[in-house]
N, C-alpha and C positions, 0 to 999 in steps of 0.2 A: 514650575508646572502646577497648575490649579486644577483640581478634579472636584466635581460635585458628586457626592454619593447619596443614593437614595435606598432606603430600607423599608419595604412595605410587606414582607413576608408573613408577619404576624400582626396581632392587635396593636403592639408597640411599634409605631412608625417613626422614622427618623430621617433627617437630612442634614448632611455635613459638608463643609468646605474644607479641603485639605491642600496644603501647599508645601513648598520646600522645607519649612520649619516644622510641619506637623499640622495638627488640627487648628484651624482658624475660627471655625464655628460649628456648632452641632446643637440641633433642636430635637428633642426626643419626646414624644407624647404617647401615653397609654390611656386612651380615653374612648368613649363609646362612639364618637363620630367616626364615619367611615373615612378610609383613605381618600376617596374621591371628593369628600367634603373638605379635607384639610391639607392635602399634600401640595398643591400648587401655591396655596397661601404661605405655607411653610417655606417653600423654595423662595418665594418673593421676600419673605422676612429675612432669610439668611443673606440674600443678595443685598438688600437694603442696609441691613445692620452692618455688614462688612464692607460696603462701598464697592463691591465688585460687581461688574455687569456680566450678564450671561455671555455676552460676546467675548469676554476676557477669558472664559474658561478654556482650558486645553482639552478637556474631555468630560465624560460622565461615567460613573460606575453604578450599576444597579444590581440589587440582590435578585437573583433569578429563581430561587427556591431550592429545595421544596418549601412548602408553607401553604398559606391561604390562597387557593386559586384566584379568588377575586382580587385579593391584595397584590398578588404578583402580576396580574394582568394590568391593574391600574398604574403600578410602578413603572413597568415596562413601556406601557403606552405613553406615559408622561415623558419619559426620558427619550424615547424615539422622536416625539414631537419637538423636544428641545433640540435634539441632534439634527433633525432636518432643517430647523430654522438657523442653526449656527454652523452647520456642516462640520461638526466635531464628532469624534468617535465615541462609541458606547462600549464600556467593558463589562461583560456579563460575569458576576460573581456569585458562585455557589453560596447559599445561605449558611449552610452548616460549617463551611470553610471560614466564613466570616465570624461565626460564633467561636470556633476554635482559635481564631486569630486573637481573640480577647485574652488568651492565657499564654503569652509568648514564653517559649523555652521552659514549659512546665516539665518537670522530672518524669511524669508518667504519660501514658496514652491519654488522649482527650477524646471524649465520645459526646458530641452535641445531640440533644434530643428535643424534637418538636412533636407536639401532640398530633397525631394523624387520625384521631378519632378511631371508633371501632376496636378499641383496646389495643392500638398499635401506635408505634412512633416512627417518625422519619429520623434516620440516623446515619452516621458515618463514622469513621475512626481516623484520627490524625495523631502525628507525633512531630515534635520540633527537633530538628538536628542542626548541625553546623551550617547547613546550606539554607535553613528556613523551615517551613512547614512542609510536611510530607504526608500525602493521604495513604493510609494503611488499609482502608476498606472503603469501597464505593458507597455512593448514597443508596439507601434501600428503605423499605418500609417493612416493619416486622413487629412482633410482639416482644415485650421485655424478656419473656422466657426464651425465645429463640435467640435473642441477642445475648443473653447470658451464656448460651452454648457456644458462641463465637469468640468471646472474650475470656481470656485466662489470666491476663495480667492486671496488676493495679491500674485503675483507670479513673481520671477525673471526669465527672459527668457535669455537663453544662446545658444551657437553654432551658426554655420553660418546662420541658419535660423532666428535667432534673428536680424541678420544685413540686410539680404536680404528682409525680410518681416516686417520691423520695422513699417512702416506707417499702414500696414494692422493690425498688432497686437495692435497698439495703438487705431485704430478705433474700433476693436471688444472688447477689453478689458478695454479701458478707463483708469482710474487711479488705476485699479488693476494690470497693467503692469509695471514692473520694468526691466531694462536691465543691464546685466552684462557688465563690462568694456571689450573693444575689446581684451585685452590680455588674458582674461579668457574664450573667446568664441572659442579659437582654441584647437582642440583635442591635448592632450599632452601624449607622450609616458612615461613621468615621473609619471603621475597620473596612467596610466595603470599598470606601474611596482609597484607602491605603493599599489595598490589595489591587484595586483597578490601576492605581498609579504606578505600582510595580509591574503590572502587565504591560502597561504603555511604555515603560522604560525598557522592557524586554522586546519591544516591537510588535506587540499585539495590535492588530486592527480588524476586529471582526466585521463581517458583512452585516450591515444593519437589518436588511430584509431577512436574514436567516436567524435572527435572534428570537427565541421563544422561551417561555418559562420552562423550568425543570420541575414538572409535576411529580414524577415517579409513579404516582397512582393516577389512574384515569379519572376525570371529572365525573361526579355522580350524574349530572345531567346527560352525559354521553353514554354512561352504562345504562341508564333508565331508558334512554331513546332506543338503544340496541335491543334491550329485552322487549320493549313494545313492538319493535320491528319484527322479531322473531315470533311473537305470538299472533301476529296477524296472518 
């Protein structure tokens, strides 16, 4: 089973091809070009370098958020287009779960953090057990102070937020805070593809028309439009 994974939730975008034996190819870029400028070129390069045709794929996995509203829309639109052409399924993978996936069977709780701006983070809580990864707290947006009130156990922090807010995390959590290595804090299309592959093996076949990004927070443009409408 060949799955193409796409990750566009943050500035660091990636595309990966995963098969029976694991990762066949993965390209990761953290550059100023927008995902709309580089995504499809990266997909084409993965296909060309591996000698795999898009028609040979068994499905697509895409990071659905939370994260950059624009990046999520671009990734999902690209995957939907590929799925319509090939008639192959799309598996939606929560971005925070894919980040936790980078730390398999960690001894402690895993808390991915993404910068949500406004002094808040997107976060959730996971733990690895004998049956695999288990979500212990739903995706949410909150301040680090609020998060500190919810977590009492030693926790491994990962994601871009664990780098951006390391000192504040240390101040709030003390010796309860552990930090993932830098290489594990980057969103990975390979992790997205592996989770999507597991979903397909379990029989998941989501309706393509119903797939939408997991924003958690409403887009600023929507909030601004609502405020203008109320003031008129």
